[in-house]
ZATORFI-835202 format. One record per atom (N, C-alpha, C): residue number from 0; residue in one letter; atom name; x, y, z. Coordinates in nm, 4 decimals, padded with zeros to 6 digits. Layout:
// residues N
pado|romar|rodo|east|north|up
NUM|A|CA|X|Y|Z
...
// end
This chain:
// residues 130
pado|romar|rodo|east|north|up
0|M|N|00.0837|-00.1178|00.0000
0|M|CA|00.0000|00.0000|00.0000
0|M|C|00.0880|00.1240|00.0000
1|D|N|00.0892|00.1920|-00.1114
1|D|CA|00.1609|00.3182|-00.1186
1|D|C|00.0723|00.4280|-00.0624
2|E|N|00.1282|00.5130|00.0180
2|E|CA|00.0536|00.6269|00.0677
2|E|C|00.1333|00.7537|00.0387
3|P|N|00.1326|00.7995|-00.0882
3|P|CA|00.2090|00.9185|-00.1226
3|P|C|00.1507|01.0450|-00.0615
4|A|N|00.0192|01.0479|-00.0426
4|A|CA|-00.0454|01.1656|00.0152
4|A|C|-00.1599|01.1180|00.1026
5|A|N|-00.2211|01.2115|00.1721
5|A|CA|-00.3333|01.1754|00.2592
5|A|C|-00.4637|01.1654|00.1807
6|R|N|-00.4616|01.2015|00.0520
6|R|CA|-00.5823|01.1991|-00.0299
6|R|C|-00.5496|01.1400|-00.1668
7|L|N|-00.6538|01.0871|-00.2341
7|L|CA|-00.6385|01.0283|-00.3669
7|L|C|-00.7694|01.0445|-00.4418
8|R|N|-00.7618|01.0662|-00.5738
8|R|CA|-00.8827|01.0801|-00.6555
8|R|C|-00.9684|00.9553|-00.6435
9|I|N|-01.1010|00.9748|-00.6403
9|I|CA|-01.1930|00.8623|-00.6229
9|I|C|-01.1835|00.7620|-00.7373
10|D|N|-01.1698|00.8093|-00.8616
10|D|CA|-01.1626|00.7158|-00.9735
10|D|C|-01.0349|00.6322|-00.9675
11|K|N|-00.9261|00.6933|-00.9265
11|K|CA|-00.7999|00.6209|-00.9142
11|K|C|-00.8063|00.5203|-00.7994
12|W|N|-00.8699|00.5589|-00.6900
12|W|CA|-00.8823|00.4672|-00.5762
12|W|C|-00.9694|00.3471|-00.6109
13|L|N|-01.0831|00.3707|-00.6789
13|L|CA|-01.1717|00.2599|-00.7171
13|L|C|-01.1009|00.1624|-00.8104
14|W|N|-01.0168|00.2153|-00.8982
14|W|CA|-00.9395|00.1308|-00.9887
14|W|C|-00.8354|00.0511|-00.9100
15|A|N|-00.7650|00.1163|-00.8185
15|A|CA|-00.6614|00.0492|-00.7397
15|A|C|-00.7216|-00.0542|-00.6453
16|A|N|-00.8442|-00.0300|-00.5966
16|A|CA|-00.9105|-00.1237|-00.5055
16|A|C|-00.9822|-00.2347|-00.5822
17|R|N|-00.9688|-00.2345|-00.7156
17|R|CA|-01.0206|-00.3394|-00.8040
17|R|C|-01.1726|-00.3475|-00.8087
18|F|N|-01.2398|-00.2357|-00.7935
18|F|CA|-01.3839|-00.2332|-00.8157
18|F|C|-01.4141|-00.2214|-00.9643
19|F|N|-01.3237|-00.1580|-01.0384
19|F|CA|-01.3395|-00.1415|-01.1831
19|F|C|-01.2103|-00.1809|-01.2519
20|K|N|-01.2244|-00.2312|-01.3736
20|K|CA|-01.1087|-00.2819|-01.4470
20|K|C|-01.0186|-00.1700|-01.4991
21|T|N|-01.0768|-00.0560|-01.5335
21|T|CA|-00.9971|00.0568|-01.5827
21|T|C|-01.0370|00.1834|-01.5087
22|R|N|-00.9494|00.2824|-01.5148
22|R|CA|-00.9810|00.4110|-01.4518
22|R|C|-01.0943|00.4804|-01.5240
23|S|N|-01.1006|00.4632|-01.6560
23|S|CA|-01.2079|00.5300|-01.7306
23|S|C|-01.3442|00.4710|-01.6936
24|L|N|-01.3516|00.3402|-01.6703
24|L|CA|-01.4783|00.2809|-01.6246
24|L|C|-01.5152|00.3333|-01.4857
25|A|N|-01.4155|00.3484|-01.4000
25|A|CA|-01.4405|00.4035|-01.2666
25|A|C|-01.4898|00.5471|-01.2769
26|A|N|-01.4285|00.6258|-01.3648
26|A|CA|-01.4695|00.7653|-01.3820
26|A|C|-01.6119|00.7737|-01.4372
27|Q|N|-01.6462|00.6855|-01.5312
27|Q|CA|-01.7823|00.6840|-01.5856
27|Q|C|-01.8837|00.6494|-01.4781
28|A|N|-01.8504|00.5546|-01.3916
28|A|CA|-01.9412|00.5161|-01.2833
28|A|C|-01.9619|00.6331|-01.1863
29|V|N|-01.8559|00.7034|-01.1553
29|V|CA|-01.8674|00.8177|-01.0638
29|V|C|-01.9507|00.9276|-01.1287
30|E|N|-01.9250|00.9563|-01.2568
30|E|CA|-02.0021|01.0574|-01.3302
30|E|C|-02.1488|01.0199|-01.3380
31|G|N|-02.1762|00.8905|-01.3537
31|G|CA|-02.3133|00.8433|-01.3660
31|G|C|-02.3887|00.8356|-01.2346
32|G|N|-02.3242|00.8666|-01.1245
32|G|CA|-02.3917|00.8674|-00.9955
32|G|C|-02.3985|00.7319|-00.9282
33|R|N|-02.3222|00.6346|-00.9757
33|R|CA|-02.3245|00.5015|-00.9152
33|R|C|-02.2287|00.4885|-00.7987
34|V|N|-02.1562|00.5967|-00.7680
34|V|CA|-02.0645|00.5981|-00.6535
34|V|C|-02.0939|00.7235|-00.5721
35|Q|N|-02.1114|00.7046|-00.4424
35|Q|CA|-02.1349|00.8170|-00.3523
35|Q|C|-02.0277|00.8168|-00.2445
36|V|N|-01.9845|00.9351|-00.2070
36|V|CA|-01.8856|00.9508|-00.1005
36|V|C|-01.9536|01.0236|00.0138
37|N|N|-01.9592|00.9592|00.1291
37|N|CA|-02.0240|01.0150|00.2479
37|N|C|-02.1660|01.0616|00.2172
38|G|N|-02.2397|00.9848|00.1372
38|G|CA|-02.3792|01.0136|00.1069
38|G|C|-02.4024|01.1170|-00.0014
39|E|N|-02.2966|01.1657|-00.0667
39|E|CA|-02.3124|01.2690|-00.1690
39|E|C|-02.2618|01.2187|-00.3037
40|R|N|-02.3285|01.2642|-00.4096
40|R|CA|-02.2828|01.2361|-00.5443
40|R|C|-02.1628|01.3265|-00.5718
41|V|N|-02.0573|01.2700|-00.6307
41|V|CA|-01.9337|01.3451|-00.6501
41|V|C|-01.8856|01.3329|-00.7948
42|K|N|-01.7793|01.4061|-00.8239
42|K|CA|-01.7140|01.3990|-00.9546
42|K|C|-01.5900|01.3100|-00.9424
43|P|N|-01.5377|01.2605|-01.0570
43|P|CA|-01.4220|01.1704|-01.0512
43|P|C|-01.2972|01.2305|-00.9873
44|A|N|-01.2845|01.3611|-00.9866
44|A|CA|-01.1659|01.4243|-00.9297
44|A|C|-01.1754|01.4427|-00.7785
45|K|N|-01.2868|01.4054|-00.7178
45|K|CA|-01.3050|01.4197|-00.5732
45|K|C|-01.2010|01.3356|-00.5003
46|D|N|-01.1385|01.3937|-00.4001
46|D|CA|-01.0395|01.3212|-00.3216
46|D|C|-01.1080|01.2404|-00.2128
47|V|N|-01.0575|01.1196|-00.1902
47|V|CA|-01.1024|01.0377|-00.0781
47|V|C|-00.9861|01.0234|00.0187
48|K|N|-01.0199|00.9995|00.1419
48|K|CA|-00.9183|00.9813|00.2448
48|K|C|-00.9639|00.8681|00.3356
49|P|N|-00.8731|00.8092|00.4099
49|P|CA|-00.9134|00.7030|00.5020
49|P|C|-01.0222|00.7516|00.5974
50|G|N|-01.1237|00.6693|00.6165
50|G|CA|-01.2359|00.7046|00.7025
50|G|C|-01.3603|00.7425|00.6233
51|D|N|-01.3467|00.7741|00.4951
51|D|CA|-01.4634|00.8074|00.4124
51|D|C|-01.5478|00.6825|00.3886
52|E|N|-01.6793|00.7037|00.3787
52|E|CA|-01.7706|00.5933|00.3492
52|E|C|-01.8158|00.6043|00.2039
53|L|N|-01.8033|00.4959|00.1294
53|L|CA|-01.8425|00.4919|-00.0109
53|L|C|-01.9586|00.3957|-00.0292
54|V|N|-02.0488|00.4315|-00.1201
54|V|CA|-02.1552|00.3413|-00.1640
54|V|C|-02.1335|00.3217|-00.3134
55|V|N|-02.1076|00.1975|-00.3534
55|V|CA|-02.0746|00.1666|-00.4924
55|V|C|-02.1802|00.0707|-00.5468
56|H|N|-02.2423|00.1086|-00.6599
56|H|CA|-02.3421|00.0249|-00.7265
56|H|C|-02.2806|-00.0305|-00.8548
57|I|N|-02.2738|-00.1625|-00.8650
57|I|CA|-02.2205|-00.2270|-00.9853
57|I|C|-02.3110|-00.3443|-01.0205
58|G|N|-02.3721|-00.3371|-01.1379
58|G|CA|-02.4504|-00.4498|-01.1886
58|G|C|-02.5607|-00.4970|-01.0964
59|G|N|-02.6334|-00.4077|-01.0344
59|G|CA|-02.7429|-00.4465|-00.9467
59|G|C|-02.6988|-00.4815|-00.8055
60|L|N|-02.5718|-00.4767|-00.7775
60|L|CA|-02.5207|-00.5046|-00.6435
60|L|C|-02.4725|-00.3747|-00.5805
61|E|N|-02.4767|-00.3712|-00.4481
61|E|CA|-02.4369|-00.2500|-00.3761
61|E|C|-02.3342|-00.2849|-00.2691
62|W|N|-02.2246|-00.2110|-00.2693
62|W|CA|-02.1229|-00.2229|-00.1664
62|W|C|-02.1262|-00.0968|-00.0816
63|V|N|-02.1290|-00.1123|00.0511
63|V|CA|-02.1143|-00.0001|00.1436
63|V|C|-01.9830|-00.0264|00.2156
64|I|N|-01.8842|00.0576|00.1856
64|I|CA|-01.7497|00.0309|00.2354
64|I|C|-01.6912|00.1549|00.3022
65|E|N|-01.5906|00.1305|00.3854
65|E|CA|-01.5149|00.2382|00.4476
65|E|C|-01.3730|00.2320|00.3926
66|V|N|-01.3205|00.3470|00.3519
66|V|CA|-01.1846|00.3540|00.2994
66|V|C|-01.0878|00.3369|00.4159
67|R|N|-00.9996|00.2385|00.4045
67|R|CA|-00.9016|00.2134|00.5105
67|R|C|-00.7616|00.2585|00.4714
68|G|N|-00.7330|00.2583|00.3400
68|G|CA|-00.5993|00.2958|00.2960
68|G|C|-00.6027|00.3510|00.1550
69|L|N|-00.4903|00.4039|00.1107
69|L|CA|-00.4783|00.4614|-00.0227
69|L|C|-00.3678|00.3903|-00.0981
70|A|N|-00.3875|00.3741|-00.2277
70|A|CA|-00.2853|00.3153|-00.3133
70|A|C|-00.2942|00.3823|-00.4491
71|A|N|-00.1867|00.4430|-00.4910
71|A|CA|-00.1849|00.5124|-00.6191
71|A|C|-00.1727|00.4143|-00.7350
72|R|N|-00.1153|00.2960|-00.7079
72|R|CA|-00.0985|00.1964|-00.8132
72|R|C|-00.1834|00.0742|-00.7835
73|R|N|-00.2248|00.0075|-00.8892
73|R|CA|-00.3053|-00.1136|-00.8765
73|R|C|-00.2122|-00.2306|-00.8494
74|G|N|-00.2361|-00.2999|-00.7406
74|G|CA|-00.1504|-00.4113|-00.7028
74|G|C|-00.2283|-00.5414|-00.6996
75|P|N|-00.1755|-00.6399|-00.6299
75|P|CA|-00.2446|-00.7694|-00.6191
75|P|C|-00.3777|-00.7560|-00.5448
76|A|N|-00.4639|-00.8545|-00.5652
76|A|CA|-00.5968|-00.8521|-00.5051
76|A|C|-00.5896|-00.8493|-00.3523
77|E|N|-00.4905|-00.9158|-00.2952
77|E|CA|-00.4770|-00.9155|-00.1489
77|E|C|-00.4517|-00.7736|-00.0968
78|D|N|-00.3672|-00.6993|-00.1671
78|D|CA|-00.3415|-00.5604|-00.1267
78|D|C|-00.4654|-00.4746|-00.1464
79|A|N|-00.5401|-00.5004|-00.2519
79|A|CA|-00.6612|-00.4228|-00.2796
79|A|C|-00.7653|-00.4435|-00.1700
80|R|N|-00.7778|-00.5653|-00.1180
80|R|CA|-00.8755|-00.5919|-00.0113
80|R|C|-00.8406|-00.5188|00.1178
81|R|N|-00.7151|-00.4849|00.1365
81|R|CA|-00.6745|-00.4115|00.2574
81|R|C|-00.7068|-00.2627|00.2493
82|L|N|-00.7452|-00.2156|00.1317
82|L|CA|-00.7742|-00.0733|00.1145
82|L|C|-00.9111|-00.0343|00.1684
83|Y|N|-00.9989|-00.1322|00.1924
83|Y|CA|-01.1343|-00.0998|00.2375
83|Y|C|-01.1868|-00.2077|00.3306
84|A|N|-01.2944|-00.1728|00.4004
84|A|CA|-01.3659|-00.2678|00.4861
84|A|C|-01.5137|-00.2541|00.4544
85|E|N|-01.5749|-00.3652|00.4177
85|E|CA|-01.7174|-00.3630|00.3840
85|E|C|-01.8003|-00.3823|00.5103
86|R|N|-01.9111|-00.3091|00.5190
86|R|CA|-02.0005|-00.3253|00.6338
86|R|C|-02.0688|-00.4612|00.6270
87|E|N|-02.0982|-00.5169|00.7417
87|E|CA|-02.1559|-00.6518|00.7491
87|E|C|-02.2954|-00.6578|00.6870
88|D|N|-02.3790|-00.5557|00.7103
88|D|CA|-02.5136|-00.5575|00.6516
88|D|C|-02.5070|-00.5489|00.4991
89|S|N|-02.4102|-00.4774|00.4467
89|S|CA|-02.3912|-00.4694|00.3021
89|S|C|-02.3534|-00.6060|00.2454
90|R|N|-02.2640|-00.6738|00.3140
90|R|CA|-02.2188|-00.8062|00.2689
90|R|C|-02.3341|-00.9070|00.2688
91|T|N|-02.4161|-00.9065|00.3751
91|T|CA|-02.5270|-01.0028|00.3805
91|T|C|-02.6330|-00.9721|00.2750
92|R|N|-02.6635|-00.8428|00.2519
92|R|CA|-02.7595|-00.8060|00.1466
92|R|C|-02.7116|-00.8518|00.0096
93|R|N|-02.5835|-00.8271|-00.0172
93|R|CA|-02.5263|-00.8653|-00.1455
93|R|C|-02.5272|-01.0173|-00.1624
94|Q|N|-02.4980|-01.0900|-00.0554
94|Q|CA|-02.4981|-01.2364|-00.0621
94|Q|C|-02.6385|-01.2906|-00.0857
95|L|N|-02.7402|-01.2283|-00.0251
95|L|CA|-02.8784|-01.2706|-00.0490
95|L|C|-02.9176|-01.2514|-00.1953
96|I|N|-02.8777|-01.1396|-00.2540
96|I|CA|-02.9085|-01.1130|-00.3945
96|I|C|-02.8387|-01.2155|-00.4840
97|L|N|-02.7125|-01.2449|-00.4533
97|L|CA|-02.6381|-01.3422|-00.5335
97|L|C|-02.6982|-01.4822|-00.5219
98|D|N|-02.7428|-01.5200|-00.4002
98|D|CA|-02.8068|-01.6503|-00.3825
98|D|C|-02.9386|-01.6579|-00.4582
99|A|N|-03.0163|-01.5486|-00.4564
99|A|CA|-03.1431|-01.5473|-00.5293
99|A|C|-03.1184|-01.5607|-00.6793
100|R|N|-03.0155|-01.4953|-00.7299
100|R|CA|-02.9815|-01.5079|-00.8727
100|R|C|-02.9392|-01.6500|-00.9061
101|K|N|-02.8635|-01.7101|-00.8161
101|K|CA|-02.8122|-01.8443|-00.8402
101|K|C|-02.9250|-01.9473|-00.8483
102|H|N|-03.0275|-01.9310|-00.7646
102|H|CA|-03.1362|-02.0282|-00.7591
102|H|C|-03.2540|-01.9912|-00.8481
103|A|N|-03.2474|-01.8796|-00.9170
103|A|CA|-03.3552|-01.8397|-01.0083
103|A|C|-03.3478|-01.9246|-01.1347
104|P|N|-03.4619|-01.9459|-01.2000
104|P|CA|-03.4587|-02.0261|-01.3231
104|P|C|-03.3850|-01.9515|-01.4345
105|E|N|-03.3297|-02.0273|-01.5260
105|E|CA|-03.2593|-01.9706|-01.6404
105|E|C|-03.3568|-01.8889|-01.7244
106|P|N|-03.3244|-01.7623|-01.7564
106|P|CA|-03.4180|-01.6785|-01.8321
106|P|C|-03.4534|-01.7342|-01.9702
107|S|N|-03.3620|-01.8029|-02.0323
107|S|CA|-03.3891|-01.8538|-02.1670
107|S|C|-03.4433|-01.9968|-02.1648
108|L|N|-03.4860|-02.0430|-02.0481
108|L|CA|-03.5315|-02.1808|-02.0365
108|L|C|-03.6567|-02.2078|-02.1195
109|G|N|-03.7496|-02.1128|-02.1248
109|G|CA|-03.8736|-02.1334|-02.1983
109|G|C|-03.8614|-02.1080|-02.3476
110|R|N|-03.7523|-02.0532|-02.3911
110|R|CA|-03.7347|-02.0236|-02.5332
110|R|C|-03.7014|-02.1492|-02.6106
111|R|N|-03.7436|-02.1466|-02.7346
111|R|CA|-03.7089|-02.2565|-02.8230
111|R|C|-03.6455|-02.1974|-02.9471
112|G|N|-03.5929|-02.2831|-03.0301
112|G|CA|-03.5290|-02.2384|-03.1524
112|G|C|-03.6306|-02.2046|-03.2596
113|R|N|-03.5913|-02.2209|-03.3824
113|R|CA|-03.6785|-02.1902|-03.4952
113|R|C|-03.7981|-02.2848|-03.4954
114|P|N|-03.9112|-02.2416|-03.5543
114|P|CA|-04.0269|-02.3315|-03.5613
114|P|C|-03.9978|-02.4517|-03.6503
115|T|N|-04.0522|-02.5638|-03.6107
115|T|CA|-04.0357|-02.6847|-03.6918
115|T|C|-04.1332|-02.6793|-03.8088
116|K|N|-04.1243|-02.7785|-03.8963
116|K|CA|-04.2140|-02.7852|-04.0116
116|K|C|-04.3591|-02.7967|-03.9632
117|R|N|-04.3785|-02.8734|-03.8605
117|R|CA|-04.5129|-02.8908|-03.8040
117|R|C|-04.5660|-02.7582|-03.7478
118|D|N|-04.4792|-02.6862|-03.6773
118|D|CA|-04.5189|-02.5562|-03.6221
118|D|C|-04.5548|-02.4575|-03.7333
119|R|N|-04.4764|-02.4562|-03.8404
119|R|CA|-04.5061|-02.3653|-03.9518
119|R|C|-04.6402|-02.3978|-04.0148
120|R|N|-04.6711|-02.5255|-04.0300
120|R|CA|-04.8009|-02.5655|-04.0858
120|R|C|-04.9150|-02.5187|-03.9963
121|R|N|-04.8988|-02.5330|-03.8665
121|R|CA|-05.0018|-02.4866|-03.7731
121|R|C|-05.0202|-02.3353|-03.7819
122|L|N|-04.9092|-02.2618|-03.7919
122|L|CA|-04.9171|-02.1161|-03.8055
122|L|C|-04.9907|-02.0770|-03.9337
123|K|N|-04.9600|-02.1451|-04.0426
123|K|CA|-05.0270|-02.1150|-04.1699
123|K|C|-05.1770|-02.1433|-04.1585
124|R|N|-05.2131|-02.2551|-04.0966
124|R|CA|-05.3543|-02.2882|-04.0795
124|R|C|-05.4239|-02.1841|-03.9923
125|F|N|-05.3556|-02.1404|-03.8882
125|F|CA|-05.4135|-02.0440|-03.7947
125|F|C|-05.4345|-01.9066|-03.8616
126|T|N|-05.3337|-01.8622|-03.9355
126|T|CA|-05.3432|-01.7314|-03.9991
126|T|C|-05.4195|-01.7336|-04.1289
127|G|N|-05.4419|-01.8519|-04.1850
127|G|CA|-05.5176|-01.8628|-04.3095
127|G|C|-05.4353|-01.8311|-04.4342
128|S|N|-05.3033|-01.8245|-04.4192
128|S|CA|-05.2198|-01.7959|-04.5370
128|S|C|-05.1702|-01.9262|-04.5984
129|R|N|-05.1230|-01.9195|-04.7201
129|R|CA|-05.0730|-02.0386|-04.7893
129|R|C|-04.9262|-02.0459|-04.7836
// end
């Protein structure tokens, strides 16, 4: 964990903490309002410091985390996990959503492929076309 200063841009921190694959994706998420710092919508250049609370929305999931450290460079996943601490209620909510997704039926289960010859004949009879 490099700590060059007491503050770091939010988009750079989200990238270093491995919430987003690139800094530009992190900046887009912040611009789009999917990241809040201490309950407020911010811009990508907003500085974060240890002790700040972040709410991050990614793909229907929500993380409520506290910034524990700063890192200007993206390192291994183990180092990234040390940069923040997730609240317990956030973790349980997220796990419930993931379990519900896991046990939900496959969305394309009821779909079928192209109509068979028999199906086409039935459609023609139904619509009255030749």
